[in-house]
Backbone and ligand atoms as CSV (ligand in chain L), in Angstrom:
chain,resi,resn,atom,element,x,y,z
A,1,MET,N,N,-39.893,47.569,27.054
A,1,MET,CA,C,-39.514,46.538,28.014
A,1,MET,C,C,-38.309,47.061,28.795
A,2,ASN,N,N,-38.444,47.083,30.123
A,2,ASN,CA,C,-37.311,47.574,30.913
A,2,ASN,C,C,-36.252,46.486,31.058
A,3,LYS,N,N,-35.074,46.902,31.607
A,3,LYS,CA,C,-33.931,45.982,31.714
A,3,LYS,C,C,-34.253,44.746,32.539
A,4,SER,N,N,-34.964,44.950,33.650
A,4,SER,CA,C,-35.284,43.845,34.537
A,4,SER,C,C,-36.187,42.823,33.846
A,5,THR,N,N,-37.191,43.297,33.160
A,5,THR,CA,C,-38.111,42.396,32.467
A,5,THR,C,C,-37.390,41.644,31.354
A,6,ARG,N,N,-36.580,42.375,30.606
A,6,ARG,CA,C,-35.828,41.740,29.518
A,6,ARG,C,C,-34.914,40.652,30.085
A,7,ARG,N,N,-34.276,40.959,31.235
A,7,ARG,CA,C,-33.382,39.989,31.861
A,7,ARG,C,C,-34.163,38.733,32.265
A,8,GLU,N,N,-35.366,38.933,32.824
A,8,GLU,CA,C,-36.199,37.798,33.233
A,8,GLU,C,C,-36.575,36.934,32.019
A,9,VAL,N,N,-36.915,37.588,30.925
A,9,VAL,CA,C,-37.277,36.851,29.706
A,9,VAL,C,C,-36.087,36.041,29.225
A,10,LEU,N,N,-34.914,36.669,29.217
A,10,LEU,CA,C,-33.713,35.956,28.759
A,10,LEU,C,C,-33.376,34.789,29.676
A,11,LYS,N,N,-33.564,34.985,31.003
A,11,LYS,CA,C,-33.309,33.882,31.940
A,11,LYS,C,C,-34.253,32.720,31.660
A,12,THR,N,N,-35.518,33.045,31.425
A,12,THR,CA,C,-36.512,32.008,31.149
A,12,THR,C,C,-36.143,31.242,29.885
A,13,LEU,N,N,-35.742,31.982,28.857
A,13,LEU,CA,C,-35.343,31.319,27.608
A,13,LEU,C,C,-34.129,30.440,27.832
A,14,ALA,N,N,-33.165,30.956,28.602
A,14,ALA,CA,C,-31.938,30.204,28.858
A,14,ALA,C,C,-32.216,28.917,29.619
A,15,LYS,N,N,-33.224,28.933,30.463
A,15,LYS,CA,C,-33.561,27.729,31.230
A,15,LYS,C,C,-34.295,26.712,30.369
A,16,GLY,N,N,-34.695,27.134,29.207
A,16,GLY,CA,C,-35.370,26.204,28.304
A,16,GLY,C,C,-36.786,25.902,28.712
A,17,THR,N,N,-37.385,26.819,29.465
A,17,THR,CA,C,-38.747,26.554,29.925
A,17,THR,C,C,-39.795,27.017,28.933
A,18,VAL,N,N,-39.364,27.674,27.890
A,18,VAL,CA,C,-40.323,28.115,26.878
A,18,VAL,C,C,-40.357,27.058,25.786
A,19,PHE,N,N,-41.542,26.575,25.515
A,19,PHE,CA,C,-41.685,25.537,24.498
A,19,PHE,C,C,-42.558,26.057,23.371
A,20,ILE,N,N,-42.018,26.051,22.183
A,20,ILE,CA,C,-42.781,26.449,21.013
A,20,ILE,C,C,-42.798,25.260,20.070
A,21,PRO,N,N,-43.982,24.669,19.840
A,21,PRO,CA,C,-44.038,23.509,18.939
A,21,PRO,C,C,-43.491,23.857,17.557
A,22,LEU,N,N,-42.564,23.063,17.069
A,22,LEU,CA,C,-41.979,23.313,15.759
A,22,LEU,C,C,-43.028,23.329,14.659
A,23,GLY,N,N,-44.034,22.504,14.815
A,23,GLY,CA,C,-45.077,22.438,13.798
A,23,GLY,C,C,-45.800,23.764,13.621
A,24,SER,N,N,-45.862,24.545,14.710
A,24,SER,CA,C,-46.537,25.832,14.583
A,24,SER,C,C,-45.640,26.850,13.890
A,25,LEU,N,N,-44.322,26.664,13.985
A,25,LEU,CA,C,-43.408,27.580,13.315
A,25,LEU,C,C,-43.231,27.215,11.854
A,26,PHE,N,N,-43.268,25.938,11.578
A,26,PHE,CA,C,-43.052,25.464,10.228
A,26,PHE,C,C,-44.205,24.556,9.814
A,27,PRO,N,N,-45.344,25.149,9.470
A,27,PRO,CA,C,-46.495,24.312,9.131
A,27,PRO,C,C,-46.206,23.320,8.026
A,28,MET,N,N,-45.215,23.631,7.176
A,28,MET,CA,C,-44.874,22.708,6.089
A,28,MET,C,C,-44.456,21.343,6.596
A,29,ILE,N,N,-43.807,21.328,7.798
A,29,ILE,CA,C,-43.319,20.040,8.279
A,29,ILE,C,C,-44.270,19.418,9.296
A,30,ALA,N,N,-45.374,20.085,9.529
A,30,ALA,CA,C,-46.341,19.512,10.448
A,30,ALA,C,C,-46.873,18.211,9.856
A,31,ARG,N,N,-47.233,17.296,10.722
A,31,ARG,CA,C,-47.764,16.022,10.245
A,31,ARG,C,C,-49.019,16.269,9.435
A,32,SER,N,N,-49.131,15.623,8.325
A,32,SER,CA,C,-50.307,15.826,7.485
A,32,SER,C,C,-50.823,14.511,6.944
A,33,GLU,N,N,-50.506,13.420,7.629
A,33,GLU,CA,C,-50.890,12.121,7.098
A,33,GLU,C,C,-52.394,11.893,7.116
A,34,ASP,N,N,-53.120,12.717,7.844
A,34,ASP,CA,C,-54.561,12.565,7.857
A,34,ASP,C,C,-55.224,13.350,6.728
A,35,GLY,N,N,-54.428,14.055,5.945
A,35,GLY,CA,C,-54.971,14.825,4.836
A,35,GLY,C,C,-55.416,13.902,3.716
A,36,PRO,N,N,-56.077,14.475,2.732
A,36,PRO,CA,C,-56.533,13.656,1.595
A,36,PRO,C,C,-55.337,13.074,0.832
A,37,LYS,N,N,-55.567,11.962,0.207
A,37,LYS,CA,C,-54.510,11.330,-0.587
A,37,LYS,C,C,-54.132,12.246,-1.751
A,38,VAL,N,N,-52.856,12.278,-2.063
A,38,VAL,CA,C,-52.403,13.055,-3.211
A,38,VAL,C,C,-53.066,12.498,-4.461
A,39,GLU,N,N,-53.683,13.379,-5.226
A,39,GLU,CA,C,-54.298,12.960,-6.486
A,39,GLU,C,C,-53.200,12.809,-7.541
A,40,LEU,N,N,-53.323,11.791,-8.343
A,40,LEU,CA,C,-52.282,11.554,-9.346
A,40,LEU,C,C,-52.232,12.649,-10.410
A,41,ASP,N,N,-53.339,13.405,-10.540
A,41,ASP,CA,C,-53.330,14.499,-11.511
A,41,ASP,C,C,-53.001,15.852,-10.863
A,42,ASP,N,N,-52.617,15.820,-9.583
A,42,ASP,CA,C,-52.150,17.024,-8.902
A,42,ASP,C,C,-50.917,17.521,-9.678
A,43,PRO,N,N,-50.855,18.800,-10.045
A,43,PRO,CA,C,-49.737,19.299,-10.850
A,43,PRO,C,C,-48.356,18.976,-10.255
A,44,GLN,N,N,-48.243,19.054,-8.921
A,44,GLN,CA,C,-46.960,18.732,-8.263
A,44,GLN,C,C,-46.650,17.241,-8.421
A,45,ALA,N,N,-47.687,16.416,-8.271
A,45,ALA,CA,C,-47.503,14.974,-8.416
A,45,ALA,C,C,-47.081,14.633,-9.844
A,46,VAL,N,N,-47.724,15.278,-10.804
A,46,VAL,CA,C,-47.380,15.028,-12.210
A,46,VAL,C,C,-45.936,15.445,-12.472
A,47,ALA,N,N,-45.573,16.647,-11.983
A,47,ALA,CA,C,-44.214,17.169,-12.221
A,47,ALA,C,C,-43.143,16.255,-11.631
A,48,LEU,N,N,-43.474,15.614,-10.506
A,48,LEU,CA,C,-42.482,14.774,-9.831
A,48,LEU,C,C,-42.652,13.293,-10.161
A,49,GLY,N,N,-43.588,12.988,-11.024
A,49,GLY,CA,C,-43.785,11.588,-11.414
A,49,GLY,C,C,-44.264,10.729,-10.262
A,50,TYR,N,N,-45.012,11.344,-9.331
A,50,TYR,CA,C,-45.486,10.587,-8.176
A,50,TYR,C,C,-46.432,9.466,-8.590
A,51,ALA,N,N,-46.273,8.324,-7.949
A,51,ALA,CA,C,-47.160,7.174,-8.158
A,51,ALA,C,C,-47.478,6.560,-6.800
A,52,HIS,N,N,-48.686,6.031,-6.655
A,52,HIS,CA,C,-49.061,5.386,-5.386
A,52,HIS,C,C,-48.317,4.072,-5.194
A,53,GLU,N,N,-47.806,3.514,-6.282
A,53,GLU,CA,C,-47.007,2.285,-6.178
A,53,GLU,C,C,-45.710,2.470,-6.930
A,54,SER,N,N,-44.624,2.356,-6.214
A,54,SER,CA,C,-43.315,2.529,-6.828
A,54,SER,C,C,-43.016,1.411,-7.828
A,55,ILE,N,N,-42.380,1.806,-8.916
A,55,ILE,CA,C,-41.895,0.781,-9.848
A,55,ILE,C,C,-40.364,0.771,-9.850
A,56,THR,N,N,-39.804,1.528,-8.922
A,56,THR,CA,C,-38.351,1.590,-8.781
A,56,THR,C,C,-37.936,0.727,-7.593
A,57,GLU,N,N,-37.300,-0.379,-7.866
A,57,GLU,CA,C,-36.954,-1.330,-6.814
A,57,GLU,C,C,-36.122,-0.679,-5.707
A,58,GLY,N,N,-36.551,-0.917,-4.485
A,58,GLY,CA,C,-35.819,-0.421,-3.322
A,58,GLY,C,C,-36.082,1.042,-2.996
A,59,GLU,N,N,-36.935,1.695,-3.759
A,59,GLU,CA,C,-37.244,3.102,-3.488
A,59,GLU,C,C,-38.748,3.271,-3.322
A,60,THR,N,N,-39.174,3.436,-2.076
A,60,THR,CA,C,-40.582,3.700,-1.780
A,60,THR,C,C,-40.647,4.850,-0.780
A,61,CYS,N,N,-41.804,5.468,-0.708
A,61,CYS,CA,C,-41.957,6.616,0.192
A,61,CYS,C,C,-41.544,6.272,1.627
A,62,ASP,N,N,-41.911,5.085,2.107
A,62,ASP,CA,C,-41.564,4.776,3.498
A,62,ASP,C,C,-40.070,4.546,3.700
A,63,GLY,N,N,-39.313,4.560,2.637
A,63,GLY,CA,C,-37.856,4.491,2.742
A,63,GLY,C,C,-37.208,5.812,2.366
A,64,CYS,N,N,-38.027,6.851,2.270
A,64,CYS,CA,C,-37.563,8.182,1.851
A,64,CYS,C,C,-37.373,9.082,3.071
A,65,GLN,N,N,-36.351,9.874,3.035
A,65,GLN,CA,C,-36.044,10.789,4.130
A,65,GLN,C,C,-37.169,11.796,4.375
A,66,LEU,N,N,-37.954,12.086,3.369
A,66,LEU,CA,C,-38.977,13.125,3.490
A,66,LEU,C,C,-40.322,12.581,3.961
A,67,TYR,N,N,-40.370,11.302,4.263
A,67,TYR,CA,C,-41.625,10.641,4.651
A,67,TYR,C,C,-41.763,10.572,6.160
A,68,THR,N,N,-42.981,10.799,6.649
A,68,THR,CA,C,-43.297,10.648,8.063
A,68,THR,C,C,-44.399,9.615,8.177
A,69,VAL,N,N,-44.167,8.631,9.029
A,69,VAL,CA,C,-45.145,7.563,9.203
A,69,VAL,C,C,-46.478,8.150,9.653
A,70,GLY,N,N,-47.534,7.659,9.061
A,70,GLY,CA,C,-48.861,8.150,9.394
A,70,GLY,C,C,-49.558,7.294,10.425
A,71,ASP,N,N,-50.837,7.534,10.581
A,71,ASP,CA,C,-51.633,6.770,11.537
A,71,ASP,C,C,-51.858,5.343,11.062
A,72,THR,N,N,-51.727,5.119,9.766
A,72,THR,CA,C,-51.835,3.764,9.243
A,72,THR,C,C,-50.493,3.412,8.609
A,73,GLU,N,N,-50.297,2.136,8.355
A,73,GLU,CA,C,-49.043,1.717,7.730
A,73,GLU,C,C,-49.019,2.041,6.244
A,74,GLU,N,N,-50.185,2.244,5.677
A,74,GLU,CA,C,-50.270,2.425,4.221
A,74,GLU,C,C,-50.056,3.855,3.742
A,75,TRP,N,N,-50.322,4.845,4.619
A,75,TRP,CA,C,-50.246,6.245,4.201
A,75,TRP,C,C,-49.482,7.065,5.221
A,76,GLY,N,N,-48.796,8.110,4.742
A,76,GLY,CA,C,-48.043,8.988,5.627
A,76,GLY,C,C,-47.935,10.371,5.032
A,77,ALA,N,N,-47.111,11.190,5.678
A,77,ALA,CA,C,-46.944,12.573,5.239
A,77,ALA,C,C,-45.614,12.756,4.524
A,78,CYS,N,N,-45.579,13.761,3.675
A,78,CYS,CA,C,-44.358,14.098,2.943
A,78,CYS,C,C,-44.280,15.625,2.856
A,79,VAL,N,N,-43.108,16.184,3.111
A,79,VAL,CA,C,-42.974,17.642,3.086
A,79,VAL,C,C,-43.193,18.215,1.688
A,80,ILE,N,N,-43.058,17.384,0.678
A,80,ILE,CA,C,-43.277,17.848,-0.694
A,80,ILE,C,C,-44.758,18.111,-0.956
A,81,PHE,N,N,-45.619,17.371,-0.233
A,81,PHE,CA,C,-47.060,17.500,-0.419
A,81,PHE,C,C,-47.725,17.868,0.909
A,82,PRO,N,N,-47.524,19.104,1.379
A,82,PRO,CA,C,-48.084,19.490,2.683
A,82,PRO,C,C,-49.613,19.398,2.692
A,83,GLY,N,N,-50.133,18.834,3.790
A,83,GLY,CA,C,-51.578,18.729,3.947
A,83,GLY,C,C,-52.195,17.547,3.229
A,84,LYS,N,N,-51.359,16.722,2.608
A,84,LYS,CA,C,-51.874,15.555,1.885
A,84,LYS,C,C,-51.142,14.297,2.337
A,85,SER,N,N,-51.707,13.174,1.994
A,85,SER,CA,C,-51.085,11.895,2.338
A,85,SER,C,C,-50.477,11.256,1.107
A,86,VAL,N,N,-49.352,10.605,1.311
A,86,VAL,CA,C,-48.728,9.835,0.228
A,86,VAL,C,C,-48.713,8.366,0.633
A,87,ALA,N,N,-48.697,7.498,-0.351
A,87,ALA,CA,C,-48.709,6.058,-0.081
A,87,ALA,C,C,-47.339,5.604,0.413
A,88,ALA,N,N,-47.332,4.769,1.431
A,88,ALA,CA,C,-46.072,4.238,1.955
A,88,ALA,C,C,-45.285,3.537,0.848
A,89,LYS,N,N,-45.992,2.937,-0.074
A,89,LYS,CA,C,-45.322,2.228,-1.170
A,89,LYS,C,C,-45.241,3.069,-2.439
A,90,GLY,N,N,-45.488,4.385,-2.280
A,90,GLY,CA,C,-45.415,5.290,-3.426
A,90,GLY,C,C,-43.983,5.692,-3.755
A,91,TRP,N,N,-43.869,6.613,-4.676
A,91,TRP,CA,C,-42.539,7.057,-5.111
A,91,TRP,C,C,-42.684,8.350,-5.905
A,92,CYS,N,N,-41.629,9.169,-5.886
A,92,CYS,CA,C,-41.547,10.312,-6.800
A,92,CYS,C,C,-40.073,10.613,-7.072
A,93,LYS,N,N,-39.839,11.524,-8.006
A,93,LYS,CA,C,-38.465,11.843,-8.421
A,93,LYS,C,C,-37.631,12.482,-7.317
A,94,SER,N,N,-38.289,12.947,-6.246
A,94,SER,CA,C,-37.552,13.583,-5.148
A,94,SER,C,C,-37.115,12.580,-4.089
A,95,TRP,N,N,-37.265,11.301,-4.358
A,95,TRP,CA,C,-36.906,10.278,-3.376
A,95,TRP,C,C,-35.477,10.469,-2.894
A,96,ILE,N,N,-35.328,10.423,-1.572
A,96,ILE,CA,C,-34.005,10.528,-0.927
A,96,ILE,C,C,-33.922,9.397,0.087
A,97,LYS,N,N,-32.885,8.608,0.004
A,97,LYS,CA,C,-32.744,7.467,0.910
A,97,LYS,C,C,-32.762,7.916,2.371
A,98,LYS,N,N,-33.621,7.260,3.151
A,98,LYS,CA,C,-33.722,7.554,4.582
A,98,LYS,C,C,-32.409,7.194,5.256
A,99,THR,N,N,-31.920,8.086,6.114
A,99,THR,CA,C,-30.636,7.837,6.757
A,99,THR,C,C,-30.781,7.418,8.212
A,100,THR,N,N,-31.994,7.530,8.772
A,100,THR,CA,C,-32.161,7.169,10.189
A,100,THR,C,C,-32.988,5.935,10.350
L,1,SF4,FE1,FE,-42.538,9.808,-1.463
L,1,SF4,FE2,FE,-41.429,11.580,-3.093
L,1,SF4,FE3,FE,-42.359,12.349,-0.738
L,1,SF4,FE4,FE,-40.186,10.864,-0.849
L,1,SF4,S1,S,-40.395,12.930,-1.643
L,1,SF4,S2,S,-41.927,10.581,0.556
L,1,SF4,S3,S,-40.617,9.545,-2.602
L,1,SF4,S4,S,-43.570,11.531,-2.420
């Protein structure tokens, strides 16, 4: 790449005209609420004590920082379970209070 071309690329980047979807860079955080529901016998679910219905008052997936609202109110995505759906009223040991 010659100096002129490199300069043009840097100018383009500086102008912010290049858009790279974050989901393509970090597939883990891509929305996955349309994926299959997390199975309760999934080894990760077992390890984290995941349940489709929380028994811990005030702590549900839809109140967790790691939850992304899905296409329905009942199910959404969680970075802990990429490619799968978790119940909005579910819970696991990784629950973190939503701050936003
Ligand atoms: Fe639900 Fe646990 Fe994911 Fe939080 S980390 S959204 S509590 S499964």
